[in-house]
N, CA, C, O and the ligand as a Tripos MOL2 file, in Angstrom:
@<TRIPOS>MOLECULE
protein
  309   307    78     0     0
PROTEIN
NO_CHARGES

@<TRIPOS>ATOM
      1 N           0.8460   -1.1930    0.0000 N.3       1 MET1
      2 CA          0.0000    0.0000    0.0000 C.3       1 MET1
      3 C           0.8830    1.2440    0.0000 C.2       1 MET1
      4 O           1.6450    1.4840    0.9360 O.2       1 MET1
      5 N           0.7640    2.0260   -1.0640 N.am      2 ILE2
      6 CA          1.6170    3.1940   -1.2130 C.3       2 ILE2
      7 C           0.7490    4.3990   -1.5490 C.2       2 ILE2
      8 O          -0.1840    4.3080   -2.3470 O.2       2 ILE2
      9 N           1.0710    5.5200   -0.9310 N.am      3 THR3
     10 CA          0.3930    6.7670   -1.2440 C.3       3 THR3
     11 C           1.3980    7.7240   -1.8740 C.2       3 THR3
     12 O           2.4840    7.9380   -1.3370 O.2       3 THR3
     13 N           1.0270    8.2950   -3.0150 N.am      4 VAL4
     14 CA          1.9050    9.2680   -3.6590 C.3       4 VAL4
     15 C           1.1080   10.5450   -3.9240 C.2       4 VAL4
     16 O          -0.1210   10.5390   -3.9990 O.2       4 VAL4
     17 N           1.8520   11.6300   -4.0610 N.am      5 ARG5
     18 CA          1.2080   12.8990   -4.3620 C.3       5 ARG5
     19 C           1.8020   13.4490   -5.6510 C.2       5 ARG5
     20 O           3.0190   13.4540   -5.8360 O.2       5 ARG5
     21 N           0.9330   13.9100   -6.5350 N.am      6 CYS6
     22 CA          1.3780   14.5330   -7.7700 C.3       6 CYS6
     23 C           1.4980   16.0310   -7.5200 C.2       6 CYS6
     24 O           0.5040   16.7110   -7.2650 O.2       6 CYS6
     25 N           2.7320   16.5360   -7.5980 N.am      7 LYS7
     26 CA          2.9380   17.9520   -7.3050 C.3       7 LYS7
     27 C           2.3900   18.8460   -8.4060 C.2       7 LYS7
     28 O           2.2010   20.0460   -8.2060 O.2       7 LYS7
     29 N           2.1390   18.2630   -9.5580 N.am      8 LYS8
     30 CA          1.6500   19.0640  -10.6810 C.3       8 LYS8
     31 C           0.1810   19.4480  -10.5050 C.2       8 LYS8
     32 O          -0.2030   20.5860  -10.7740 O.2       8 LYS8
     33 N          -0.6390   18.4960  -10.0530 N.am      9 CYS9
     34 CA         -2.0730   18.7820   -9.8850 C.3       9 CYS9
     35 C          -2.5030   18.6320   -8.4280 C.2       9 CYS9
     36 O          -3.6870   18.7640   -8.1190 O.2       9 CYS9
     37 N          -1.5470   18.3560   -7.5200 N.am     10 ASN10
     38 CA         -1.8250   18.2300   -6.0920 C.3      10 ASN10
     39 C          -2.7930   17.1060   -5.7630 C.2      10 ASN10
     40 O          -3.4690   17.1500   -4.7340 O.2      10 ASN10
     41 N          -2.8660   16.1080   -6.6170 N.am     11 ALA11
     42 CA         -3.7200   14.9660   -6.3290 C.3      11 ALA11
     43 C          -2.9500   13.9720   -5.4640 C.2      11 ALA11
     44 O          -1.7550   13.7540   -5.6650 O.2      11 ALA11
     45 N          -3.6440   13.3760   -4.5060 N.am     12 THR12
     46 CA         -3.0610   12.3170   -3.6900 C.3      12 THR12
     47 C          -3.7410   11.0090   -4.0520 C.2      12 THR12
     48 O          -4.9610   10.8850   -3.9520 O.2      12 THR12
     49 N          -2.9510   10.0440   -4.4690 N.am     13 ILE13
     50 CA         -3.5320    8.7720   -4.8830 C.3      13 ILE13
     51 C          -2.8980    7.6480   -4.0750 C.2      13 ILE13
     52 O          -1.7030    7.6680   -3.7780 O.2      13 ILE13
     53 N          -3.7190    6.6770   -3.7320 N.am     14 THR14
     54 CA         -3.2720    5.5630   -2.8930 C.3      14 THR14
     55 C          -3.6130    4.2460   -3.5750 C.2      14 THR14
     56 O          -4.7500    4.0280   -3.9940 O.2      14 THR14
     57 N          -2.6320    3.3830   -3.6800 N.am     15 SER15
     58 CA         -2.8910    2.0360   -4.1550 C.3      15 SER15
     59 C          -3.1400    1.1460   -2.9550 C.2      15 SER15
     60 O          -2.2620    0.9680   -2.1110 O.2      15 SER15
     61 N          -4.3350    0.5900   -2.8790 N.am     16 LEU16
     62 CA         -4.7140   -0.1710   -1.6880 C.3      16 LEU16
     63 C          -4.1430   -1.5770   -1.6950 C.2      16 LEU16
     64 O          -3.9200   -2.1600   -0.6340 O.2      16 LEU16
     65 N          -3.9030   -2.1300   -2.8840 N.am     17 HIS17
     66 CA         -3.3030   -3.4620   -2.9680 C.3      17 HIS17
     67 C          -2.5920   -3.5670   -4.3070 C.2      17 HIS17
     68 O          -2.6310   -2.6280   -5.1020 O.2      17 HIS17
     69 N          -1.9420   -4.6970   -4.5680 N.am     18 GLU18
     70 CA         -1.0390   -4.7760   -5.7070 C.3      18 GLU18
     71 C          -1.7680   -4.7610   -7.0480 C.2      18 GLU18
     72 O          -1.1220   -4.6070   -8.0840 O.2      18 GLU18
     73 N          -3.0840   -4.9160   -7.0600 N.am     19 HIS19
     74 CA         -3.8170   -4.8320   -8.3260 C.3      19 HIS19
     75 C          -4.6040   -3.5290   -8.4460 C.2      19 HIS19
     76 O          -5.3560   -3.3200   -9.3980 O.2      19 HIS19
     77 N          -4.4080   -2.6590   -7.4510 N.am     20 ASP20
     78 CA         -5.1740   -1.4230   -7.4290 C.3      20 ASP20
     79 C          -4.4070   -0.3420   -8.1840 C.2      20 ASP20
     80 O          -3.4130    0.1820   -7.6830 O.2      20 ASP20
     81 N          -4.8620   -0.0140   -9.3720 N.am     21 TYR21
     82 CA         -4.1990    0.9850  -10.2090 C.3      21 TYR21
     83 C          -4.9070    2.3190  -10.0340 C.2      21 TYR21
     84 O          -6.1150    2.4370  -10.2350 O.2      21 TYR21
     85 N          -4.1060    3.3400   -9.6460 N.am     22 LYS22
     86 CA         -4.6890    4.6660   -9.4780 C.3      22 LYS22
     87 C          -3.8310    5.6560  -10.2550 C.2      22 LYS22
     88 O          -2.6020    5.5950  -10.2190 O.2      22 LYS22
     89 N          -4.4880    6.5600  -10.9510 N.am     23 ALA23
     90 CA         -3.7740    7.5940  -11.6900 C.3      23 ALA23
     91 C          -4.3990    8.9380  -11.3730 C.2      23 ALA23
     92 O          -5.5900    9.0240  -11.0750 O.2      23 ALA23
     93 N          -3.5830    9.9980  -11.4380 N.am     24 CYS24
     94 CA         -4.0840   11.3180  -11.0430 C.3      24 CYS24
     95 C          -4.8750   11.9710  -12.1590 C.2      24 CYS24
     96 O          -5.8080   12.7280  -11.8870 O.2      24 CYS24
     97 N          -4.5260   11.6970  -13.4170 N.am     25 GLY25
     98 CA         -5.3230   12.2220  -14.5140 C.3      25 GLY25
     99 C          -4.8030   13.4990  -15.1510 C.2      25 GLY25
    100 O          -5.3650   13.9530  -16.1480 O.2      25 GLY25
    101 N          -3.7400   14.0980  -14.6030 N.am     26 CYS26
    102 CA         -3.2090   15.3050  -15.2360 C.3      26 CYS26
    103 C          -2.1580   14.9180  -16.2710 C.2      26 CYS26
    104 O          -1.9480   13.7360  -16.5440 O.2      26 CYS26
    105 N          -1.4970   15.9290  -16.8480 N.am     27 SER27
    106 CA         -0.5800   15.6650  -17.9590 C.3      27 SER27
    107 C           0.6620   14.8830  -17.5310 C.2      27 SER27
    108 O           1.3360   14.2870  -18.3710 O.2      27 SER27
    109 N           0.9660   14.8810  -16.2460 N.am     28 ASN28
    110 CA          2.1120   14.1110  -15.7790 C.3      28 ASN28
    111 C           1.7990   12.6160  -15.6980 C.2      28 ASN28
    112 O           2.7070   11.7860  -15.6550 O.2      28 ASN28
    113 N           0.5180   12.2840  -15.6780 N.am     29 GLN29
    114 CA          0.0710   10.8910  -15.6540 C.3      29 GLN29
    115 C           0.7000   10.1020  -14.5030 C.2      29 GLN29
    116 O           1.1660    8.9760  -14.6760 O.2      29 GLN29
    117 N           0.6970   10.7140  -13.3540 N.am     30 THR30
    118 CA          1.1860   10.0260  -12.1590 C.3      30 THR30
    119 C           0.3110    8.8190  -11.8600 C.2      30 THR30
    120 O          -0.9160    8.9190  -11.8460 O.2      30 THR30
    121 N           0.9430    7.6870  -11.6210 N.am     31 TYR31
    122 CA          0.1470    6.5200  -11.2720 C.3      31 TYR31
    123 C           0.8520    5.7150  -10.1940 C.2      31 TYR31
    124 O           2.0650    5.8090  -10.0090 O.2      31 TYR31
    125 N           0.0670    4.9340   -9.4980 N.am     32 VAL32
    126 CA          0.6030    4.0060   -8.5140 C.3      32 VAL32
    127 C          -0.2090    2.7240   -8.6060 C.2      32 VAL32
    128 O          -1.4380    2.7390   -8.6640 O.2      32 VAL32
    129 N           0.5240    1.6100   -8.6160 N.am     33 LYS33
    130 CA         -0.1400    0.2980   -8.6670 C.3      33 LYS33
    131 C           0.6790   -0.6460   -7.8100 C.2      33 LYS33
    132 O           1.7810   -1.0420   -8.1890 O.2      33 LYS33
    133 N           0.1480   -1.0030   -6.6690 N.am     34 GLY34
    134 CA          0.9050   -1.8380   -5.7410 C.3      34 GLY34
    135 C           2.1630   -1.1060   -5.2910 C.2      34 GLY34
    136 O           2.0840   -0.0220   -4.7120 O.2      34 GLY34
    137 N           3.3040   -1.6920   -5.5550 N.am     35 ASP35
    138 CA          4.5780   -1.0730   -5.1700 C.3      35 ASP35
    139 C           5.1630   -0.2290   -6.2920 C.2      35 ASP35
    140 O           6.2570    0.3160   -6.1470 O.2      35 ASP35
    141 N           4.4520   -0.1140   -7.4090 N.am     36 ILE36
    142 CA          5.0010    0.5580   -8.5750 C.3      36 ILE36
    143 C           4.4900    1.9950   -8.6470 C.2      36 ILE36
    144 O           3.2880    2.2560   -8.5820 O.2      36 ILE36
    145 N           5.4380    2.9080   -8.7830 N.am     37 ILE37
    146 CA          5.0850    4.3140   -8.9300 C.3      37 ILE37
    147 C           5.6110    4.7710  -10.2790 C.2      37 ILE37
    148 O           6.7300    4.4270  -10.6590 O.2      37 ILE37
    149 N           4.8090    5.5460  -11.0080 N.am     38 GLY38
    150 CA          5.2740    5.9980  -12.3070 C.3      38 GLY38
    151 C           4.6270    7.2970  -12.7250 C.2      38 GLY38
    152 O           3.7190    7.8100  -12.0710 O.2      38 GLY38
    153 N           5.1260    7.8160  -13.8420 N.am     39 GLY39
    154 CA          4.6040    9.0590  -14.3810 C.3      39 GLY39
    155 C           5.5760    9.6200  -15.3900 C.2      39 GLY39
    156 O           6.7040    9.1400  -15.5040 O.2      39 GLY39
    157 N           5.1500   10.6310  -16.1240 N.am     40 ASN40
    158 CA          6.0230   11.2030  -17.1400 C.3      40 ASN40
    159 C           7.2690   11.8240  -16.5250 C.2      40 ASN40
    160 O           8.3660   11.6820  -17.0650 O.2      40 ASN40
    161 N           7.1070   12.5050  -15.4110 N.am     41 ASN41
    162 CA          8.2390   13.1300  -14.7420 C.3      41 ASN41
    163 C           8.2060   12.7780  -13.2630 C.2      41 ASN41
    164 O           7.3510   13.2550  -12.5160 O.2      41 ASN41
    165 N           9.1470   11.9380  -12.8520 N.am     42 LEU42
    166 CA          9.1570   11.4790  -11.4600 C.3      42 LEU42
    167 C           9.4750   12.6110  -10.4870 C.2      42 LEU42
    168 O           9.2280   12.4850   -9.2880 O.2      42 LEU42
    169 N          10.0240   13.7210  -10.9990 N.am     43 ASP43
    170 CA         10.3090   14.8610  -10.1210 C.3      43 ASP43
    171 C           9.0310   15.4960   -9.5900 C.2      43 ASP43
    172 O           9.0550   16.1960   -8.5780 O.2      43 ASP43
    173 N           7.9080   15.2520  -10.2770 N.am     44 HIS44
    174 CA          6.6340   15.8210   -9.8470 C.3      44 HIS44
    175 C           5.9000   14.8950   -8.8840 C.2      44 HIS44
    176 O           4.8040   15.2220   -8.4270 O.2      44 HIS44
    177 N           6.4890   13.7480   -8.5720 N.am     45 ILE45
    178 CA          5.8100   12.7580   -7.7500 C.3      45 ILE45
    179 C           6.5120   12.6390   -6.3990 C.2      45 ILE45
    180 O           7.7300   12.4780   -6.3300 O.2      45 ILE45
    181 N           5.7320   12.7200   -5.3410 N.am     46 VAL46
    182 CA          6.2750   12.5620   -3.9930 C.3      46 VAL46
    183 C           5.6070   11.3590   -3.3470 C.2      46 VAL46
    184 O           4.3820   11.2390   -3.3430 O.2      46 VAL46
    185 N           6.4220   10.4790   -2.8060 N.am     47 GLN47
    186 CA          5.8530    9.3530   -2.0830 C.3      47 GLN47
    187 C           5.5410    9.8040   -0.6670 C.2      47 GLN47
    188 O           6.4180   10.2850    0.0510 O.2      47 GLN47
    189 N           4.2870    9.6450   -0.2700 N.am     48 VAL48
    190 CA          3.8480   10.1870    1.0080 C.3      48 VAL48
    191 C           4.2480    9.2780    2.1570 C.2      48 VAL48
    192 O           4.7590    9.7600    3.1680 O.2      48 VAL48
    193 N           4.0320    7.9860    2.0280 N.am     49 ASN49
    194 CA          4.4440    7.0930    3.1050 C.3      49 ASN49
    195 C           4.7170    5.6980    2.5520 C.2      49 ASN49
    196 O           4.2290    5.3220    1.4870 O.2      49 ASN49
    197 N           5.4940    4.9640    3.2900 N.am     50 THR50
    198 CA          5.7650    3.5760    2.9270 C.3      50 THR50
    199 C           5.5600    2.7090    4.1540 C.2      50 THR50
    200 O           6.4970    2.4910    4.9220 O.2      50 THR50
    201 N           4.3450    2.2130    4.3490 N.am     51 PRO51
    202 CA          4.0840    1.3550    5.4900 C.3      51 PRO51
    203 C           4.8380    0.0370    5.3920 C.2      51 PRO51
    204 O           5.2000   -0.5530    6.4100 O.2      51 PRO51
    205 N           5.0760   -0.4240    4.1700 N.am     52 ARG52
    206 CA          5.7830   -1.6890    3.9980 C.3      52 ARG52
    207 C           7.2690   -1.4230    3.8260 C.2      52 ARG52
    208 O           7.6540   -0.4700    3.1490 O.2      52 ARG52
    209 N           8.1010   -2.2490    4.4270 N.am     53 LYS53
    210 CA          9.5390   -2.0830    4.3010 C.3      53 LYS53
    211 C          10.0040   -2.4900    2.9090 C.2      53 LYS53
    212 O           9.4290   -3.3820    2.2850 O.2      53 LYS53
    213 N          11.0390   -1.8340    2.4390 N.am     54 GLU54
    214 CA         11.5900   -2.1470    1.1200 C.3      54 GLU54
    215 C          12.1540   -3.5670    1.1180 C.2      54 GLU54
    216 O          13.0320   -3.8830    1.9210 O.2      54 GLU54
    217 N          11.6650   -4.4150    0.2380 N.am     55 PRO55
    218 CA         12.1010   -5.8150    0.2320 C.3      55 PRO55
    219 C          13.3110   -6.0500   -0.6710 C.2      55 PRO55
    220 O          13.4160   -7.1010   -1.3030 O.2      55 PRO55
    221 N          14.2090   -5.0940   -0.7340 N.am     56 GLU56
    222 CA         15.3190   -5.1890   -1.6750 C.3      56 GLU56
    223 C          16.2420   -6.3650   -1.3870 C.2      56 GLU56
    224 O          16.7750   -6.9850   -2.3070 O.2      56 GLU56
    225 N          16.4290   -6.6690   -0.1020 N.am     57 LEU57
    226 CA         17.3650   -7.7260    0.2480 C.3      57 LEU57
    227 C          16.7070   -9.1020    0.2170 C.2      57 LEU57
    228 O          17.3850  -10.1130    0.3990 O.2      57 LEU57
    229 N          15.3970   -9.1520   -0.0100 N.am     58 LYS58
    230 CA         14.6950  -10.4260   -0.0060 C.3      58 LYS58
    231 C          14.2020  -10.7600   -1.4060 C.2      58 LYS58
    232 O          12.9980  -10.8450   -1.6480 O.2      58 LYS58
    233 N          15.1310  -10.9450   -2.3110 N.am     59 LEU59
    234 CA         14.7550  -11.2490   -3.6880 C.3      59 LEU59
    235 C          14.0940  -12.6230   -3.7720 C.2      59 LEU59
    236 O          13.2390  -12.8480   -4.6290 O.2      59 LEU59
    237 N          14.4810  -13.5320   -2.8960 N.am     60 GLY60
    238 CA         13.9320  -14.8780   -2.9290 C.3      60 GLY60
    239 C          12.4420  -14.9160   -2.6250 C.2      60 GLY60
    240 O          11.7260  -15.7680   -3.1530 O.2      60 GLY60
    241 N          11.9610  -13.9990   -1.7760 N.am     61 THR61
    242 CA         10.5450  -13.9860   -1.4460 C.3      61 THR61
    243 C           9.7520  -13.1770   -2.4490 C.2      61 THR61
    244 O           8.5340  -13.3270   -2.5430 O.2      61 THR61
    245 N          10.4290  -12.3190   -3.2010 N.am     62 GLU62
    246 CA          9.7060  -11.4730   -4.1450 C.3      62 GLU62
    247 C           9.3470  -12.2440   -5.4170 C.2      62 GLU62
    248 O           8.2820  -12.0260   -5.9940 O.2      62 GLU62
    249 N          10.2110  -13.1240   -5.8460 N.am     63 ALA63
    250 CA         10.0040  -13.8330   -7.1140 C.3      63 ALA63
    251 C           8.6970  -14.6330   -7.1660 C.2      63 ALA63
    252 O           7.9370  -14.4680   -8.1210 O.2      63 ALA63
    253 N           8.4040  -15.4880   -6.1870 N.am     64 PRO64
    254 CA          7.1530  -16.2600   -6.2720 C.3      64 PRO64
    255 C           5.9260  -15.3780   -6.2120 C.2      64 PRO64
    256 O           4.8890  -15.7370   -6.7690 O.2      64 PRO64
    257 N           6.0120  -14.2380   -5.5560 N.am     65 ARG65
    258 CA          4.8570  -13.3540   -5.4820 C.3      65 ARG65
    259 C           4.5450  -12.7650   -6.8560 C.2      65 ARG65
    260 O           3.3800  -12.6120   -7.2210 O.2      65 ARG65
    261 N           5.5940  -12.4350   -7.6160 N.am     66 LYS66
    262 CA          5.3780  -11.8970   -8.9550 C.3      66 LYS66
    263 C           4.7260  -12.9480   -9.8500 C.2      66 LYS66
    264 O           3.8480  -12.6370  -10.6560 O.2      66 LYS66
    265 N           5.1630  -14.1830   -9.6980 N.am     67 ARG67
    266 CA          4.5940  -15.2470  -10.5210 C.3      67 ARG67
    267 C           3.0960  -15.3850  -10.2270 C.2      67 ARG67
    268 O           2.2880  -15.5430  -11.1410 O.2      67 ARG67
    269 N           2.7490  -15.3250   -8.9780 N.am     68 LYS68
    270 CA          1.3530  -15.4230   -8.5670 C.3      68 LYS68
    271 C           0.5290  -14.2950   -9.1870 C.2      68 LYS68
    272 O          -0.5850  -14.5140   -9.6630 O.2      68 LYS68
    273 N           1.0820  -13.1070   -9.1730 N.am     69 THR69
    274 CA          0.3760  -11.9500   -9.7230 C.3      69 THR69
    275 C           0.0510  -12.1500  -11.1880 C.2      69 THR69
    276 O          -1.0540  -11.8390  -11.6320 O.2      69 THR69
    277 N           1.0150  -12.6720  -11.9450 N.am     70 ARG70
    278 CA          0.7970  -12.8730  -13.3750 C.3      70 ARG70
    279 C          -0.3340  -13.8660  -13.6300 C.2      70 ARG70
    280 O          -1.1490  -13.6600  -14.5300 O.2      70 ARG70
    281 N          -0.3890  -14.9260  -12.8580 N.am     71 LEU71
    282 CA         -1.4330  -15.9250  -13.0480 C.3      71 LEU71
    283 C          -2.8040  -15.3180  -12.7950 C.2      71 LEU71
    284 O          -3.7600  -15.6130  -13.5130 O.2      71 LEU71
    285 N          -2.9020  -14.4770  -11.7820 N.am     72 ILE72
    286 CA         -4.1780  -13.8460  -11.4770 C.3      72 ILE72
    287 C          -4.5690  -12.8970  -12.6050 C.2      72 ILE72
    288 O          -5.7350  -12.8510  -12.9970 O.2      72 ILE72
    289 N          -3.6020  -12.1370  -13.1310 N.am     73 ASP73
    290 CA         -3.8950  -11.2050  -14.2160 C.3      73 ASP73
    291 C          -4.4190  -11.9410  -15.4440 C.2      73 ASP73
    292 O          -5.3680  -11.4840  -16.0820 O.2      73 ASP73
    293 N          -3.8150  -13.0670  -15.7770 N.am     74 VAL74
    294 CA         -4.2630  -13.8430  -16.9380 C.3      74 VAL74
    295 C          -5.6780  -14.3460  -16.7140 C.2      74 VAL74
    296 O          -6.5000  -14.3470  -17.6310 O.2      74 VAL74
    297 N          -5.9540  -14.7690  -15.4970 N.am     75 ASP75
    298 CA         -7.2780  -15.2670  -15.1650 C.3      75 ASP75
    299 C          -8.3690  -14.2170  -15.3760 C.2      75 ASP75
    300 O          -9.4580  -14.5270  -15.8590 O.2      75 ASP75
    301 N          -8.0620  -12.9730  -15.0090 N.am     76 ILE76
    302 CA         -9.0420  -11.8950  -15.1270 C.3      76 ILE76
    303 C          -9.3250  -11.5950  -16.6040 C.2      76 ILE76
    304 O         -10.4710  -11.4180  -17.0160 O.2      76 ILE76
    305 N          -8.2440  -11.5460  -17.3790 N.am     77 ARG77
    306 CA         -8.4230  -11.2170  -18.7890 C.3      77 ARG77
    307 C          -9.0190  -12.4080  -19.5210 C.2      77 ARG77
    308 O          -9.2510  -12.3380  -20.7280 O.2      77 ARG77
    309 ZN         -1.2310   14.9830  -11.5570 Zn       78 ZN78
@<TRIPOS>BOND
     1     1     2 1
     2     2     3 1
     3     3     4 2
     4     3     5 am
     5     5     6 1
     6     6     7 1
     7     7     8 2
     8     7     9 am
     9     9    10 1
    10    10    11 1
    11    11    12 2
    12    11    13 am
    13    13    14 1
    14    14    15 1
    15    15    16 2
    16    15    17 am
    17    17    18 1
    18    18    19 1
    19    19    20 2
    20    19    21 am
    21    21    22 1
    22    22    23 1
    23    23    24 2
    24    23    25 am
    25    25    26 1
    26    26    27 1
    27    27    28 2
    28    27    29 am
    29    29    30 1
    30    30    31 1
    31    31    32 2
    32    31    33 am
    33    33    34 1
    34    34    35 1
    35    35    36 2
    36    35    37 am
    37    37    38 1
    38    38    39 1
    39    39    40 2
    40    39    41 am
    41    41    42 1
    42    42    43 1
    43    43    44 2
    44    43    45 am
    45    45    46 1
    46    46    47 1
    47    47    48 2
    48    47    49 am
    49    49    50 1
    50    50    51 1
    51    51    52 2
    52    51    53 am
    53    53    54 1
    54    54    55 1
    55    55    56 2
    56    55    57 am
    57    57    58 1
    58    58    59 1
    59    59    60 2
    60    59    61 am
    61    61    62 1
    62    62    63 1
    63    63    64 2
    64    63    65 am
    65    65    66 1
    66    66    67 1
    67    67    68 2
    68    67    69 am
    69    69    70 1
    70    70    71 1
    71    71    72 2
    72    71    73 am
    73    73    74 1
    74    74    75 1
    75    75    76 2
    76    75    77 am
    77    77    78 1
    78    78    79 1
    79    79    80 2
    80    79    81 am
    81    81    82 1
    82    82    83 1
    83    83    84 2
    84    83    85 am
    85    85    86 1
    86    86    87 1
    87    87    88 2
    88    87    89 am
    89    89    90 1
    90    90    91 1
    91    91    92 2
    92    91    93 am
    93    93    94 1
    94    94    95 1
    95    95    96 2
    96    95    97 am
    97    97    98 1
    98    98    99 1
    99    99   100 2
   100    99   101 am
   101   101   102 1
   102   102   103 1
   103   103   104 2
   104   103   105 am
   105   105   106 1
   106   106   107 1
   107   107   108 2
   108   107   109 am
   109   109   110 1
   110   110   111 1
   111   111   112 2
   112   111   113 am
   113   113   114 1
   114   114   115 1
   115   115   116 2
   116   115   117 am
   117   117   118 1
   118   118   119 1
   119   119   120 2
   120   119   121 am
   121   121   122 1
   122   122   123 1
   123   123   124 2
   124   123   125 am
   125   125   126 1
   126   126   127 1
   127   127   128 2
   128   127   129 am
   129   129   130 1
   130   130   131 1
   131   131   132 2
   132   131   133 am
   133   133   134 1
   134   134   135 1
   135   135   136 2
   136   135   137 am
   137   137   138 1
   138   138   139 1
   139   139   140 2
   140   139   141 am
   141   141   142 1
   142   142   143 1
   143   143   144 2
   144   143   145 am
   145   145   146 1
   146   146   147 1
   147   147   148 2
   148   147   149 am
   149   149   150 1
   150   150   151 1
   151   151   152 2
   152   151   153 am
   153   153   154 1
   154   154   155 1
   155   155   156 2
   156   155   157 am
   157   157   158 1
   158   158   159 1
   159   159   160 2
   160   159   161 am
   161   161   162 1
   162   162   163 1
   163   163   164 2
   164   163   165 am
   165   165   166 1
   166   166   167 1
   167   167   168 2
   168   167   169 am
   169   169   170 1
   170   170   171 1
   171   171   172 2
   172   171   173 am
   173   173   174 1
   174   174   175 1
   175   175   176 2
   176   175   177 am
   177   177   178 1
   178   178   179 1
   179   179   180 2
   180   179   181 am
   181   181   182 1
   182   182   183 1
   183   183   184 2
   184   183   185 am
   185   185   186 1
   186   186   187 1
   187   187   188 2
   188   187   189 am
   189   189   190 1
   190   190   191 1
   191   191   192 2
   192   191   193 am
   193   193   194 1
   194   194   195 1
   195   195   196 2
   196   195   197 am
   197   197   198 1
   198   198   199 1
   199   199   200 2
   200   199   201 am
   201   201   202 1
   202   202   203 1
   203   203   204 2
   204   203   205 am
   205   205   206 1
   206   206   207 1
   207   207   208 2
   208   207   209 am
   209   209   210 1
   210   210   211 1
   211   211   212 2
   212   211   213 am
   213   213   214 1
   214   214   215 1
   215   215   216 2
   216   215   217 am
   217   217   218 1
   218   218   219 1
   219   219   220 2
   220   219   221 am
   221   221   222 1
   222   222   223 1
   223   223   224 2
   224   223   225 am
   225   225   226 1
   226   226   227 1
   227   227   228 2
   228   227   229 am
   229   229   230 1
   230   230   231 1
   231   231   232 2
   232   231   233 am
   233   233   234 1
   234   234   235 1
   235   235   236 2
   236   235   237 am
   237   237   238 1
   238   238   239 1
   239   239   240 2
   240   239   241 am
   241   241   242 1
   242   242   243 1
   243   243   244 2
   244   243   245 am
   245   245   246 1
   246   246   247 1
   247   247   248 2
   248   247   249 am
   249   249   250 1
   250   250   251 1
   251   251   252 2
   252   251   253 am
   253   253   254 1
   254   254   255 1
   255   255   256 2
   256   255   257 am
   257   257   258 1
   258   258   259 1
   259   259   260 2
   260   259   261 am
   261   261   262 1
   262   262   263 1
   263   263   264 2
   264   263   265 am
   265   265   266 1
   266   266   267 1
   267   267   268 2
   268   267   269 am
   269   269   270 1
   270   270   271 1
   271   271   272 2
   272   271   273 am
   273   273   274 1
   274   274   275 1
   275   275   276 2
   276   275   277 am
   277   277   278 1
   278   278   279 1
   279   279   280 2
   280   279   281 am
   281   281   282 1
   282   282   283 1
   283   283   284 2
   284   283   285 am
   285   285   286 1
   286   286   287 1
   287   287   288 2
   288   287   289 am
   289   289   290 1
   290   290   291 1
   291   291   292 2
   292   291   293 am
   293   293   294 1
   294   294   295 1
   295   295   296 2
   296   295   297 am
   297   297   298 1
   298   298   299 1
   299   299   300 2
   300   299   301 am
   301   301   302 1
   302   302   303 1
   303   303   304 2
   304   303   305 am
   305   305   306 1
   306   306   307 1
   307   307   308 2
@<TRIPOS>SUBSTRUCTURE
     1 MET1         2 RESIDUE 1 A MET
     2 ILE2         6 RESIDUE 1 A ILE
     3 THR3        10 RESIDUE 1 A THR
     4 VAL4        14 RESIDUE 1 A VAL
     5 ARG5        18 RESIDUE 1 A ARG
     6 CYS6        22 RESIDUE 1 A CYS
     7 LYS7        26 RESIDUE 1 A LYS
     8 LYS8        30 RESIDUE 1 A LYS
     9 CYS9        34 RESIDUE 1 A CYS
    10 ASN10       38 RESIDUE 1 A ASN
    11 ALA11       42 RESIDUE 1 A ALA
    12 THR12       46 RESIDUE 1 A THR
    13 ILE13       50 RESIDUE 1 A ILE
    14 THR14       54 RESIDUE 1 A THR
    15 SER15       58 RESIDUE 1 A SER
    16 LEU16       62 RESIDUE 1 A LEU
    17 HIS17       66 RESIDUE 1 A HIS
    18 GLU18       70 RESIDUE 1 A GLU
    19 HIS19       74 RESIDUE 1 A HIS
    20 ASP20       78 RESIDUE 1 A ASP
    21 TYR21       82 RESIDUE 1 A TYR
    22 LYS22       86 RESIDUE 1 A LYS
    23 ALA23       90 RESIDUE 1 A ALA
    24 CYS24       94 RESIDUE 1 A CYS
    25 GLY25       98 RESIDUE 1 A GLY
    26 CYS26      102 RESIDUE 1 A CYS
    27 SER27      106 RESIDUE 1 A SER
    28 ASN28      110 RESIDUE 1 A ASN
    29 GLN29      114 RESIDUE 1 A GLN
    30 THR30      118 RESIDUE 1 A THR
    31 TYR31      122 RESIDUE 1 A TYR
    32 VAL32      126 RESIDUE 1 A VAL
    33 LYS33      130 RESIDUE 1 A LYS
    34 GLY34      134 RESIDUE 1 A GLY
    35 ASP35      138 RESIDUE 1 A ASP
    36 ILE36      142 RESIDUE 1 A ILE
    37 ILE37      146 RESIDUE 1 A ILE
    38 GLY38      150 RESIDUE 1 A GLY
    39 GLY39      154 RESIDUE 1 A GLY
    40 ASN40      158 RESIDUE 1 A ASN
    41 ASN41      162 RESIDUE 1 A ASN
    42 LEU42      166 RESIDUE 1 A LEU
    43 ASP43      170 RESIDUE 1 A ASP
    44 HIS44      174 RESIDUE 1 A HIS
    45 ILE45      178 RESIDUE 1 A ILE
    46 VAL46      182 RESIDUE 1 A VAL
    47 GLN47      186 RESIDUE 1 A GLN
    48 VAL48      190 RESIDUE 1 A VAL
    49 ASN49      194 RESIDUE 1 A ASN
    50 THR50      198 RESIDUE 1 A THR
    51 PRO51      202 RESIDUE 1 A PRO
    52 ARG52      206 RESIDUE 1 A ARG
    53 LYS53      210 RESIDUE 1 A LYS
    54 GLU54      214 RESIDUE 1 A GLU
    55 PRO55      218 RESIDUE 1 A PRO
    56 GLU56      222 RESIDUE 1 A GLU
    57 LEU57      226 RESIDUE 1 A LEU
    58 LYS58      230 RESIDUE 1 A LYS
    59 LEU59      234 RESIDUE 1 A LEU
    60 GLY60      238 RESIDUE 1 A GLY
    61 THR61      242 RESIDUE 1 A THR
    62 GLU62      246 RESIDUE 1 A GLU
    63 ALA63      250 RESIDUE 1 A ALA
    64 PRO64      254 RESIDUE 1 A PRO
    65 ARG65      258 RESIDUE 1 A ARG
    66 LYS66      262 RESIDUE 1 A LYS
    67 ARG67      266 RESIDUE 1 A ARG
    68 LYS68      270 RESIDUE 1 A LYS
    69 THR69      274 RESIDUE 1 A THR
    70 ARG70      278 RESIDUE 1 A ARG
    71 LEU71      282 RESIDUE 1 A LEU
    72 ILE72      286 RESIDUE 1 A ILE
    73 ASP73      290 RESIDUE 1 A ASP
    74 VAL74      294 RESIDUE 1 A VAL
    75 ASP75      298 RESIDUE 1 A ASP
    76 ILE76      302 RESIDUE 1 A ILE
    77 ARG77      306 RESIDUE 1 A ARG
    78 ZN78       309 GROUP 0 **** ****
């Protein structure tokens, strides 16, 4: 769960779970989906909080979770 703020349009968007895609809608196209933050210019995006710790050192636990996500996405489509 990540909350980001778009400094261009002052919108605050929160991704509630890893399939929750939220975008601010302005020209910067700030978006957040799970742990992924993006937009045309990252300088306009501020991450408000990170309740979850960065799992950078735990690559072994991250891999199976990504695989699971893909299977669910295929199922929906
Ligand atoms: Zn915006």
